[in-house]
PDBQT receptor file of N, H, CA, C and O in Angstrom, charges set to zero:
ATOM      1  N   UNK A   1      -1.170 225.670 147.815  1.00  0.00    +0.000 N 
ATOM      2  CA  UNK A   1      -1.159 227.047 147.172  1.00  0.00    +0.000 C 
ATOM      3  C   UNK A   1      -0.064 228.005 146.956  1.00  0.00    +0.000 C 
ATOM      4  O   UNK A   1      -0.156 229.179 146.596  1.00  0.00    +0.000 OA
ATOM      5  N   UNK A   2       1.146 227.215 147.273  1.00  0.00    +0.000 N 
ATOM      6  H   UNK A   2       1.221 226.262 147.565  1.00  0.00    +0.000 HD
ATOM      7  CA  UNK A   2       2.404 228.067 146.998  1.00  0.00    +0.000 C 
ATOM      8  C   UNK A   2       2.605 227.752 145.582  1.00  0.00    +0.000 C 
ATOM      9  O   UNK A   2       3.091 228.646 144.890  1.00  0.00    +0.000 OA
ATOM     10  N   UNK A   3       2.374 226.866 145.148  1.00  0.00    +0.000 N 
ATOM     11  H   UNK A   3       1.979 226.140 145.710  1.00  0.00    +0.000 HD
ATOM     12  CA  UNK A   3       2.511 226.681 143.542  1.00  0.00    +0.000 C 
ATOM     13  C   UNK A   3       1.523 227.847 142.657  1.00  0.00    +0.000 C 
ATOM     14  O   UNK A   3       1.885 228.711 141.859  1.00  0.00    +0.000 OA
ATOM     15  N   UNK A   4       0.584 227.603 142.991  1.00  0.00    +0.000 N 
ATOM     16  H   UNK A   4       0.290 226.902 143.640  1.00  0.00    +0.000 HD
ATOM     17  CA  UNK A   4      -0.550 228.651 142.468  1.00  0.00    +0.000 C 
ATOM     18  C   UNK A   4       0.101 229.942 142.411  1.00  0.00    +0.000 C 
ATOM     19  O   UNK A   4       0.220 230.514 141.328  1.00  0.00    +0.000 OA
ATOM     20  N   UNK A   5       0.632 230.567 143.739  1.00  0.00    +0.000 N 
ATOM     21  H   UNK A   5       0.536 230.102 144.619  1.00  0.00    +0.000 HD
ATOM     22  CA  UNK A   5       0.827 231.819 143.749  1.00  0.00    +0.000 C 
ATOM     23  C   UNK A   5       2.019 231.904 142.768  1.00  0.00    +0.000 C 
ATOM     24  O   UNK A   5       1.829 232.614 141.780  1.00  0.00    +0.000 OA
ATOM     25  N   UNK A   6       3.331 231.234 142.897  1.00  0.00    +0.000 N 
ATOM     26  H   UNK A   6       3.485 230.657 143.699  1.00  0.00    +0.000 HD
ATOM     27  CA  UNK A   6       4.387 231.239 141.851  1.00  0.00    +0.000 C 
ATOM     28  C   UNK A   6       3.680 231.256 140.607  1.00  0.00    +0.000 C 
ATOM     29  O   UNK A   6       3.940 232.204 139.866  1.00  0.00    +0.000 OA
ATOM     30  N   UNK A   7       2.929 230.502 140.257  1.00  0.00    +0.000 N 
ATOM     31  H   UNK A   7       2.717 229.732 140.859  1.00  0.00    +0.000 HD
ATOM     32  CA  UNK A   7       2.621 230.186 138.458  1.00  0.00    +0.000 C 
ATOM     33  C   UNK A   7       1.820 231.884 138.203  1.00  0.00    +0.000 C 
ATOM     34  O   UNK A   7       1.932 232.528 137.161  1.00  0.00    +0.000 OA
ATOM     35  N   UNK A   8       1.138 232.275 139.273  1.00  0.00    +0.000 N 
ATOM     36  H   UNK A   8       1.046 231.751 140.120  1.00  0.00    +0.000 HD
ATOM     37  CA  UNK A   8       0.399 233.625 139.095  1.00  0.00    +0.000 C 
ATOM     38  C   UNK A   8       1.583 234.723 138.648  1.00  0.00    +0.000 C 
ATOM     39  O   UNK A   8       1.537 235.470 137.671  1.00  0.00    +0.000 OA
ATOM     40  N   UNK A   9       2.637 234.613 139.621  1.00  0.00    +0.000 N 
ATOM     41  H   UNK A   9       2.675 234.006 140.415  1.00  0.00    +0.000 HD
ATOM     42  CA  UNK A   9       3.576 235.525 139.322  1.00  0.00    +0.000 C 
ATOM     43  C   UNK A   9       4.577 235.467 138.031  1.00  0.00    +0.000 C 
ATOM     44  O   UNK A   9       4.980 236.426 137.373  1.00  0.00    +0.000 OA
ATOM     45  N   UNK A  10       4.871 234.057 137.846  1.00  0.00    +0.000 N 
ATOM     46  H   UNK A  10       4.543 233.279 138.381  1.00  0.00    +0.000 HD
ATOM     47  CA  UNK A  10       5.585 233.903 136.461  1.00  0.00    +0.000 C 
ATOM     48  C   UNK A  10       4.438 234.126 135.368  1.00  0.00    +0.000 C 
ATOM     49  O   UNK A  10       4.878 234.406 134.253  1.00  0.00    +0.000 OA
ATOM     50  N   UNK A  11       3.351 234.070 135.458  1.00  0.00    +0.000 N 
ATOM     51  H   UNK A  11       2.993 233.843 136.364  1.00  0.00    +0.000 HD
ATOM     52  CA  UNK A  11       2.524 234.424 134.180  1.00  0.00    +0.000 C 
ATOM     53  C   UNK A  11       2.156 235.935 134.157  1.00  0.00    +0.000 C 
ATOM     54  O   UNK A  11       1.582 236.469 133.208  1.00  0.00    +0.000 OA
ATOM     55  N   UNK A  12       2.531 236.556 135.265  1.00  0.00    +0.000 N 
ATOM     56  H   UNK A  12       2.997 236.122 136.036  1.00  0.00    +0.000 HD
ATOM     57  CA  UNK A  12       2.615 238.102 135.196  1.00  0.00    +0.000 C 
ATOM     58  C   UNK A  12       3.930 238.580 134.392  1.00  0.00    +0.000 C 
ATOM     59  O   UNK A  12       4.001 239.484 133.560  1.00  0.00    +0.000 OA
ATOM     60  N   UNK A  13       4.794 237.860 134.793  1.00  0.00    +0.000 N 
ATOM     61  H   UNK A  13       4.735 237.126 135.470  1.00  0.00    +0.000 HD
ATOM     62  CA  UNK A  13       6.273 238.249 134.682  1.00  0.00    +0.000 C 
ATOM     63  C   UNK A  13       6.342 238.129 133.029  1.00  0.00    +0.000 C 
ATOM     64  O   UNK A  13       6.742 239.118 132.415  1.00  0.00    +0.000 OA
ATOM     65  N   UNK A  14       6.013 237.098 132.397  1.00  0.00    +0.000 N 
ATOM     66  H   UNK A  14       5.688 236.295 132.896  1.00  0.00    +0.000 HD
ATOM     67  CA  UNK A  14       5.829 236.653 131.182  1.00  0.00    +0.000 C 
ATOM     68  C   UNK A  14       5.124 237.724 130.006  1.00  0.00    +0.000 C 
ATOM     69  O   UNK A  14       5.474 237.827 128.830  1.00  0.00    +0.000 OA
ATOM     70  N   UNK A  15       4.307 238.287 130.528  1.00  0.00    +0.000 N 
ATOM     71  H   UNK A  15       4.023 238.203 131.483  1.00  0.00    +0.000 HD
ATOM     72  CA  UNK A  15       3.220 239.346 129.868  1.00  0.00    +0.000 C 
ATOM     73  C   UNK A  15       2.435 238.503 129.096  1.00  0.00    +0.000 C 
ATOM     74  O   UNK A  15       1.852 237.521 129.556  1.00  0.00    +0.000 OA
ATOM     75  N   UNK A  16       2.405 238.817 128.063  1.00  0.00    +0.000 N 
ATOM     76  H   UNK A  16       2.878 239.614 127.689  1.00  0.00    +0.000 HD
ATOM     77  CA  UNK A  16       1.191 238.327 126.830  1.00  0.00    +0.000 C 
ATOM     78  C   UNK A  16       1.823 237.031 126.584  1.00  0.00    +0.000 C 
ATOM     79  O   UNK A  16       1.211 236.465 125.679  1.00  0.00    +0.000 OA
ATOM     80  N   UNK A  17       2.695 236.407 126.976  1.00  0.00    +0.000 N 
ATOM     81  H   UNK A  17       3.192 236.868 127.711  1.00  0.00    +0.000 HD
ATOM     82  CA  UNK A  17       3.340 235.116 126.701  1.00  0.00    +0.000 C 
ATOM     83  C   UNK A  17       2.876 234.024 127.809  1.00  0.00    +0.000 C 
ATOM     84  O   UNK A  17       2.989 232.799 127.791  1.00  0.00    +0.000 OA
ATOM     85  N   UNK A  18       2.291 234.929 128.820  1.00  0.00    +0.000 N 
ATOM     86  H   UNK A  18       2.199 235.924 128.835  1.00  0.00    +0.000 HD
ATOM     87  CA  UNK A  18       1.806 234.222 130.125  1.00  0.00    +0.000 C 
ATOM     88  C   UNK A  18       0.735 233.333 129.825  1.00  0.00    +0.000 C 
ATOM     89  O   UNK A  18       0.395 232.574 130.733  1.00  0.00    +0.000 OA
ATOM     90  N   UNK A  19       0.207 233.278 128.871  1.00  0.00    +0.000 N 
ATOM     91  H   UNK A  19       0.483 233.895 128.134  1.00  0.00    +0.000 HD
ATOM     92  CA  UNK A  19      -1.079 232.118 128.483  1.00  0.00    +0.000 C 
ATOM     93  C   UNK A  19      -0.480 231.056 128.129  1.00  0.00    +0.000 C 
ATOM     94  O   UNK A  19      -1.255 230.106 128.010  1.00  0.00    +0.000 OA
ATOM     95  N   UNK A  20       0.900 230.764 127.848  1.00  0.00    +0.000 N 
ATOM     96  H   UNK A  20       1.529 231.536 127.945  1.00  0.00    +0.000 HD
ATOM     97  CA  UNK A  20       1.553 229.588 127.283  1.00  0.00    +0.000 C 
ATOM     98  C   UNK A  20       1.304 228.297 128.378  1.00  0.00    +0.000 C 
ATOM     99  O   UNK A  20       1.221 227.105 128.083  1.00  0.00    +0.000 OA
ATOM    100  N   UNK A  21       1.217 228.885 129.672  1.00  0.00    +0.000 N 
ATOM    101  H   UNK A  21       1.285 229.853 129.912  1.00  0.00    +0.000 HD
ATOM    102  CA  UNK A  21       0.887 228.079 130.950  1.00  0.00    +0.000 C 
ATOM    103  C   UNK A  21      -0.568 227.972 131.148  1.00  0.00    +0.000 C 
ATOM    104  O   UNK A  21      -1.254 228.981 131.311  1.00  0.00    +0.000 OA
ATOM    105  N   UNK A  22      -1.139 226.599 131.137  1.00  0.00    +0.000 N 
ATOM    106  H   UNK A  22      -0.582 225.780 131.004  1.00  0.00    +0.000 HD
ATOM    107  CA  UNK A  22      -2.312 226.236 131.236  1.00  0.00    +0.000 C 
ATOM    108  C   UNK A  22      -2.718 225.452 132.345  1.00  0.00    +0.000 C 
ATOM    109  O   UNK A  22      -1.916 224.599 132.725  1.00  0.00    +0.000 OA
ATOM    110  N   UNK A  23      -3.882 225.572 132.989  1.00  0.00    +0.000 N 
ATOM    111  H   UNK A  23      -4.534 226.265 132.680  1.00  0.00    +0.000 HD
ATOM    112  CA  UNK A  23      -4.024 225.024 134.505  1.00  0.00    +0.000 C 
ATOM    113  C   UNK A  23      -5.098 224.120 133.747  1.00  0.00    +0.000 C 
ATOM    114  O   UNK A  23      -5.951 224.522 132.956  1.00  0.00    +0.000 OA
ATOM    115  N   UNK A  24      -4.843 222.684 134.204  1.00  0.00    +0.000 N 
ATOM    116  H   UNK A  24      -4.150 222.358 134.847  1.00  0.00    +0.000 HD
ATOM    117  CA  UNK A  24      -5.368 221.427 133.918  1.00  0.00    +0.000 C 
ATOM    118  C   UNK A  24      -6.016 221.033 135.122  1.00  0.00    +0.000 C 
ATOM    119  O   UNK A  24      -5.335 220.618 136.060  1.00  0.00    +0.000 OA
ATOM    120  N   UNK A  25      -7.658 221.143 135.228  1.00  0.00    +0.000 N 
ATOM    121  H   UNK A  25      -8.210 221.481 134.466  1.00  0.00    +0.000 HD
ATOM    122  CA  UNK A  25      -8.043 220.917 136.488  1.00  0.00    +0.000 C 
ATOM    123  C   UNK A  25      -7.894 219.269 136.764  1.00  0.00    +0.000 C 
ATOM    124  O   UNK A  25      -8.199 218.378 135.970  1.00  0.00    +0.000 OA
ATOM    125  N   UNK A  26      -7.425 219.138 137.903  1.00  0.00    +0.000 N 
ATOM    126  H   UNK A  26      -7.177 219.861 138.547  1.00  0.00    +0.000 HD
ATOM    127  CA  UNK A  26      -7.499 218.013 138.624  1.00  0.00    +0.000 C 
ATOM    128  C   UNK A  26      -5.976 217.203 138.408  1.00  0.00    +0.000 C 
ATOM    129  O   UNK A  26      -5.711 216.091 138.865  1.00  0.00    +0.000 OA
ATOM    130  N   UNK A  27      -5.224 217.916 137.736  1.00  0.00    +0.000 N 
ATOM    131  H   UNK A  27      -5.440 218.820 137.365  1.00  0.00    +0.000 HD
ATOM    132  CA  UNK A  27      -3.831 217.399 137.347  1.00  0.00    +0.000 C 
ATOM    133  C   UNK A  27      -3.047 218.184 137.679  1.00  0.00    +0.000 C 
ATOM    134  O   UNK A  27      -2.333 217.705 138.560  1.00  0.00    +0.000 OA
ATOM    135  N   UNK A  28      -2.691 219.564 137.335  1.00  0.00    +0.000 N 
ATOM    136  H   UNK A  28      -3.271 219.954 136.619  1.00  0.00    +0.000 HD
ATOM    137  CA  UNK A  28      -1.813 220.648 137.661  1.00  0.00    +0.000 C 
ATOM    138  C   UNK A  28      -1.758 221.585 136.465  1.00  0.00    +0.000 C 
ATOM    139  O   UNK A  28      -2.759 222.127 135.997  1.00  0.00    +0.000 OA
ATOM    140  N   UNK A  29      -0.342 221.763 135.935  1.00  0.00    +0.000 N 
ATOM    141  H   UNK A  29       0.471 221.322 136.316  1.00  0.00    +0.000 HD
ATOM    142  CA  UNK A  29      -0.316 222.744 135.219  1.00  0.00    +0.000 C 
ATOM    143  C   UNK A  29       0.489 222.302 133.531  1.00  0.00    +0.000 C 
ATOM    144  O   UNK A  29       1.383 221.457 133.538  1.00  0.00    +0.000 OA
ATOM    145  N   UNK A  30       0.167 222.794 132.531  1.00  0.00    +0.000 N 
ATOM    146  H   UNK A  30      -0.559 223.481 132.525  1.00  0.00    +0.000 HD
ATOM    147  CA  UNK A  30       0.685 222.401 131.299  1.00  0.00    +0.000 C 
ATOM    148  C   UNK A  30       1.336 223.580 130.542  1.00  0.00    +0.000 C 
ATOM    149  O   UNK A  30       0.781 224.658 130.328  1.00  0.00    +0.000 OA
ATOM    150  N   UNK A  31       2.565 223.242 130.171  1.00  0.00    +0.000 N 
ATOM    151  H   UNK A  31       3.016 222.367 130.345  1.00  0.00    +0.000 HD
ATOM    152  CA  UNK A  31       2.965 224.183 129.235  1.00  0.00    +0.000 C 
ATOM    153  C   UNK A  31       3.135 223.871 128.091  1.00  0.00    +0.000 C 
ATOM    154  O   UNK A  31       3.940 223.019 127.714  1.00  0.00    +0.000 OA
ATOM    155  N   UNK A  32       2.064 224.819 127.071  1.00  0.00    +0.000 N 
ATOM    156  H   UNK A  32       1.410 225.512 127.377  1.00  0.00    +0.000 HD
ATOM    157  CA  UNK A  32       2.183 224.504 125.412  1.00  0.00    +0.000 C 
ATOM    158  C   UNK A  32       2.773 225.408 124.841  1.00  0.00    +0.000 C 
ATOM    159  O   UNK A  32       3.294 226.262 125.558  1.00  0.00    +0.000 OA
ATOM    160  N   UNK A  33       2.891 225.527 123.379  1.00  0.00    +0.000 N 
ATOM    161  H   UNK A  33       2.467 224.833 122.796  1.00  0.00    +0.000 HD
ATOM    162  CA  UNK A  33       3.418 226.175 122.551  1.00  0.00    +0.000 C 
ATOM    163  C   UNK A  33       2.508 227.119 122.351  1.00  0.00    +0.000 C 
ATOM    164  O   UNK A  33       2.712 228.010 121.526  1.00  0.00    +0.000 OA
TER     165      UNK A  33
């Protein structure tokens, strides 16, 4: 849950570019281009 919260804040801080961090179900997170 700590990682989820951190990613949430990071997405918010990135603004419109926050969608670059994608949630991969059952795996974790992926940072795309």
